C-alpha positions in Angstrom: 0.0 0.0 0.0 2.5 2.6 -1.2 0.1 5.2 -2.3 -1.1 6.0 1.2 1.0 6.5 4.3 -1.1 5.3 7.2 0.3 5.8 10.7 -1.5 4.6 13.8 -1.4 5.0 17.6 -2.5 2.0 19.7 -4.2 3.0 22.9 -4.4 0.4 25.6 -1.7 -1.5 23.6 -0.7 -4.1 26.1 2.0 -6.4 24.7 1.1 -5.5 21.2 -1.4 -8.0 19.7 -3.4 -5.4 17.8 -0.2 -3.5 16.8 1.4 -6.7 15.5 -1.6 -7.6 13.3 -1.9 -4.0 11.9 1.7 -3.9 11.0 1.5 -7.3 9.3 -1.3 -5.9 7.1 0.8 -2.9 6.1 -0.2 -0.1 8.6 2.6 1.3 10.6 1.9 1.6 14.4 4.2 4.5 15.5 3.6 4.0 19.2 1.5 2.1 21.8 0.3 3.6 25.0 -0.5 1.6 28.1 -0.5 2.2 31.9 1.2 -1.2 32.6 5.0 -0.9 32.4 5.4 -4.7 32.3 4.1 -4.7 28.7 7.0 -2.5 27.4 9.5 -5.3 26.7 7.2 -7.5 24.6 5.6 -4.6 22.8 8.9 -3.0 21.7 10.9 -6.2 21.2 8.4 -7.7 18.7 7.0 -4.6 17.0 9.9 -2.1 16.6 7.5 0.6 17.9 7.7 3.0 20.8 6.0 2.1 24.1 4.7 5.1 26.1 3.9 4.2 29.7 1.1 6.5 30.7 -2.7 6.5 31.3 -4.8 7.5 28.3 -6.4 10.0 30.7 -3.1 12.0 30.4 -2.9 11.6 26.6 -3.8 14.7 24.4 -4.8 14.9 20.8 -1.8 17.3 20.3 0.5 14.5 21.5 -1.0 12.0 19.2 -0.8 14.3 16.2 2.9 15.0 17.0 3.6 11.3 17.0 1.9 11.0 13.6 3.2 14.1 12.0 5.0 12.2 9.2 2.0 10.3 8.1 -0.5 11.4 5.5 -3.4 9.4 7.0 -3.7 9.3 10.8 -5.3 6.5 12.7 -6.2 5.8 16.4 -6.9 2.2 17.4 -7.5 0.6 20.8 -9.2 -2.0 22.9 -10.3 -0.3 26.2 -10.1 -2.8 29.1 -13.1 -5.0 28.7 -13.5 -6.2 32.3 -16.4 -3.7 33.1 -18.4 -5.1 30.2 -17.4 -8.7 30.2 -19.9 -11.5 31.0 -17.2 -12.6 33.5 -17.7 -9.5 35.5 -19.1 -10.7 38.8 -21.0 -7.5 39.8 -23.0 -6.9 36.7 -25.5 -4.6 38.4 -22.8 -2.1 39.3 -20.5 -2.1 36.3 -20.2 1.7 36.3 -18.3 1.5 39.6 -15.4 -0.4 37.9 -12.3 1.7 37.6 -12.1 1.2 33.8 -15.7 2.1 33.0 -15.0 5.6 31.7 -12.0 4.8 29.6 -14.1 4.6 26.4 -15.0 8.3 27.1 -11.3 9.1 27.2 -10.9 7.3 23.8 -13.6 9.6 22.4 -12.0 12.7 23.9 -8.7 11.9 22.3 -10.4 11.3 18.9 -12.2 14.7 19.3 -8.9 16.5 20.0 -6.7 14.7 17.4 -9.4 14.3 14.6 -7.7 11.3 13.0 -8.8 10.0 9.6 -9.4 6.5 10.8 -10.5 4.9 14.1 -10.9 1.3 15.1 -12.2 0.0 18.4 -12.4 -3.6 19.5 -14.1 -5.0 22.6 -16.4 -7.7 24.0 -19.9 -8.0 22.4 -21.6 -7.1 25.7 -20.4 -3.5 25.3 -23.1 -3.0 22.6 -25.7 -3.1 25.4 -24.1 -0.3 27.4 -24.9 3.4 27.2 -21.1 4.2 27.0 -21.0 2.5 23.6 -23.8 4.6 22.2 -22.3 7.7 23.6 -19.1 6.8 21.8 -21.0 6.3 18.6 -22.8 9.6 19.0 -19.5 11.5 19.5 -18.1 10.0 16.3 -21.2 10.9 14.4 -21.1 14.4 15.6 -17.5 14.7 14.4 -18.6 13.6 10.9 -17.3 10.0 10.9 -18.8 7.2 8.8 -19.2 4.2 11.2 -19.7 0.5 10.9 -19.5 -2.1 13.6 -20.3 -5.8 13.9 -19.8 -8.8 16.2 -17.6 -11.5 14.8 -16.4 -14.9 15.9 -12.6 -15.0 15.5 -12.9 -18.7 14.3 -14.3 -17.3 11.0 -10.9 -15.5 10.4 -8.6 -18.4 11.1 -8.2 -18.7 14.9 -8.8 -22.0 16.6 -10.7 -20.2 19.3 -14.4 -19.8 20.0 -14.2 -16.0 20.8 -16.7 -13.4 19.8 -15.6 -9.8 19.5 -17.1 -6.4 18.7 -15.2 -4.5 16.0 -15.9 -0.9 15.1 -14.4 0.9 12.1 -14.8 4.7 11.5 -13.4 7.0 8.8 -13.9 10.7 8.0 -13.5 9.9 4.3 -15.8 6.9 3.5 -17.6 4.0 5.2 -15.4 1.0 5.8 -16.8 -2.5 6.2 -15.0 -5.4 7.7 -13.8 -8.0 5.1 -15.8 -11.2 4.7 -14.8 -14.2 6.8 -11.7 -15.8 5.5 -12.3 -19.3 7.0 -16.0 -19.8 6.7 -15.5 -23.1 4.9 -12.4 -24.6 6.5 -11.8 -23.8 10.2 -8.5 -24.0 12.0 -8.5 -26.5 14.9 -6.6 -26.8 18.2 -4.6 -29.6 16.6 -3.6 -27.4 13.7 -2.2 -24.7 16.1 -0.6 -26.6 19.0 -0.4 -30.2 17.9 3.2 -29.9 16.8 4.6 -28.7 20.2 6.8 -30.9 22.4 4.9 -32.9 25.0 5.6 -31.7 28.6 4.2 -32.6 32.0 2.4 -30.3 34.5 4.9 -27.9 36.0 7.6 -28.6 33.4 9.4 -26.3 31.0 10.4 -27.2 27.4 14.1 -27.5 26.8 13.8 -25.5 23.6 11.2 -22.8 24.4 11.0 -21.3 27.9 7.5 -20.0 27.1 6.3 -23.6 26.6 5.9 -24.2 30.3 2.9 -25.1 32.5 1.5 -24.6 36.0 1.8 -27.6 38.3 -1.2 -29.6 39.5 -2.2 -30.7 43.0 -2.5 -34.4 43.5 -6.3 -34.3 43.4 -6.4 -32.1 40.2 -4.0 -34.5 38.5 -6.5 -37.3 39.3 -9.3 -35.1 37.9 -7.6 -34.4 34.6 -6.5 -38.0 34.2 -10.1 -39.1 34.2 -11.4 -36.1 32.1 -12.5 -36.8 28.5 -11.8 -34.4 25.6 -14.8 -32.0 25.4 -16.2 -33.6 28.5 -17.1 -32.1 31.9 -16.6 -32.7 35.6 -20.0 -34.6 35.4 -17.9 -37.5 34.0 -16.0 -37.8 37.3 -16.8 -40.1 40.2 -18.3 -38.5 43.3 -15.1 -38.6 45.3 -13.4 -36.2 42.8 -16.2 -33.6 42.7 -15.8 -30.2 44.3 -18.4 -29.0 46.8 -19.6 -26.3 44.4 -20.4 -29.0 41.8 -22.8 -30.6 44.2 -24.8 -27.4 44.7 -27.5 -26.2 42.4 -25.7 -23.0 41.7 -22.6 -24.8 40.6 -24.2 -27.3 38.2 -24.4 -24.7 35.4 -20.7 -24.3 35.2 -20.0 -27.3 33.0 -16.9 -26.0 31.3 -14.6 -25.6 34.3 -12.0 -28.3 34.8 -12.5 -29.5 31.3 -10.3 -30.7 28.5 -10.3 -29.3 25.0 -10.7 -31.5 21.9 -8.1 -31.8 19.2 -10.4 -31.3 16.3 -12.5 -28.3 17.6 -11.9 -24.9 19.0 -10.3 -23.7 22.2 -12.6 -21.6 24.5 -12.0 -17.9 24.8 -8.4 -17.5 26.0 -8.7 -15.6 29.3 -6.1 -14.2 31.6 -6.1 -17.5 33.5 -5.9 -20.0 30.7 -2.8 -21.6 32.3 -5.0 -22.8 35.2 -6.8 -26.1 34.8 -9.7 -25.1 37.1 -10.8 -21.8 35.4 -12.3 -23.1 32.2 -11.9 -25.8 29.5 -8.1 -25.3 29.5 -7.0 -28.9 29.9 -4.7 -30.1 27.1 -6.5 -32.5 24.8 -4.4 -35.5 25.8 -1.6 -34.5 28.1 -2.4 -34.3 31.8 -2.0 -30.6 32.4 -3.4 -27.1 31.6 -2.3 -25.1 28.5 1.3 -23.8 28.5 2.0 -20.1 28.0 3.2 -20.8 24.4 0.0 -22.8 23.6 -2.2 -19.9 24.9 -0.2 -17.4 22.8 -0.5 -19.5 19.7 -4.2 -20.0 20.2 -4.4 -16.2 20.4 -2.6 -16.1 17.0 0.7 -14.7 18.2 3.6 -15.8 16.0 5.7 -18.7 17.3 8.7 -16.5 17.9 6.8 -13.7 19.7 9.0 -12.9 22.7 7.1 -12.2 26.0 9.9 -12.7 28.5 12.9 -10.6 29.4 15.9 -12.5 30.6 15.6 -13.7 34.2 12.8 -14.8 36.4 9.2 -14.1 35.4 5.7 -14.9 36.6 3.5 -17.4 34.8 0.5 -15.5 36.1 1.8 -12.2 34.7 2.6 -13.5 31.2 -0.8 -15.4 31.1 -2.5 -12.1 31.9 -0.6 -10.3 29.1 -1.6 -13.0 26.6 -5.2 -13.3 27.7 -5.7 -9.5 27.7 -4.3 -9.1 24.2 -6.3 -8.5 21.0 -5.5 -11.5 18.8 -2.9 -10.3 16.2 -4.9 -12.0 13.5 -7.9 -9.7 14.3 -5.6 -6.7 14.0 -4.5 -8.0 10.6 -8.2 -8.3 9.6 -8.9 -4.8 10.7 -5.9 -3.5 8.7 -6.9 -5.5 5.6 -10.4 -4.1 5.8 -9.0 -0.5 5.8 -6.5 -1.1 3.0 -9.2 -2.8 0.9 -11.4 0.2 1.2 -8.6 2.6 0.4 -7.5 0.7 -2.7 -11.0 1.3 -4.1 
């Protein structure tokens, strides 16, 4: 795409999933902005882009335009923290009290000040039910943007993951629609993505890839996973292995926890706790353990050589959080392809 010079700023960039995908499509991400300094290493190491450690509340439109001064077409992208709007949010009646509730308003403020040519926002589908989303739309419409948004399943675009996301595209030049699904006929499976990796045991680390390591299992959880069937549930277990919550009426609806994935289907949504056997259907299809960090990253569509770890000790919990919070790079690539396709016309 040599005719147009598109430069982007990635708000809430994390370790760079969205940035990585956009750059693969041909859009240069000049900088990523995030409040979490622990994301800096992975973001900069893999994307050759500047990491700015600050809250978006402190970012101004003038600052954004200064960063993008060498680009003909300016773009702001971002996935505001989705926890306030997620179905996993425990206190759904009081979402507005969450510390991240108002960050989408900050996104709108930055857009109003910077007036970029292009905007993309990605988040959980439940956001579409919230007033903050419609306020965001109204702000963009008042500023003269053409807007489109849709809810997609990332499996339709080549991820082996059953994960629905809301994607918004806006432009002050023309309406941009998301490209058609690229994998509507042939889906990518768990086997396709992680089936080639070296077998390891719970608590072990691969000799060739330090990210391919797993959490350990207690004795009883080892017994539980050994008896678990691919795509099965804890309902397949004998009574002596059941948890107390499974025996209560309130716990009987949570069939996916302590489950194994199947080789020839999709992984569940990769959350920030995908490396823990008890938090979802995160058991390996045949090895007696939860997913490794590398497996979670691959299921999120990060490249095999994506480097998350600086030399020295690191926390499995922290890296799993980085991976689970990320926008899948493939989704960033799809967003970029959608924009470039519209501009080629």
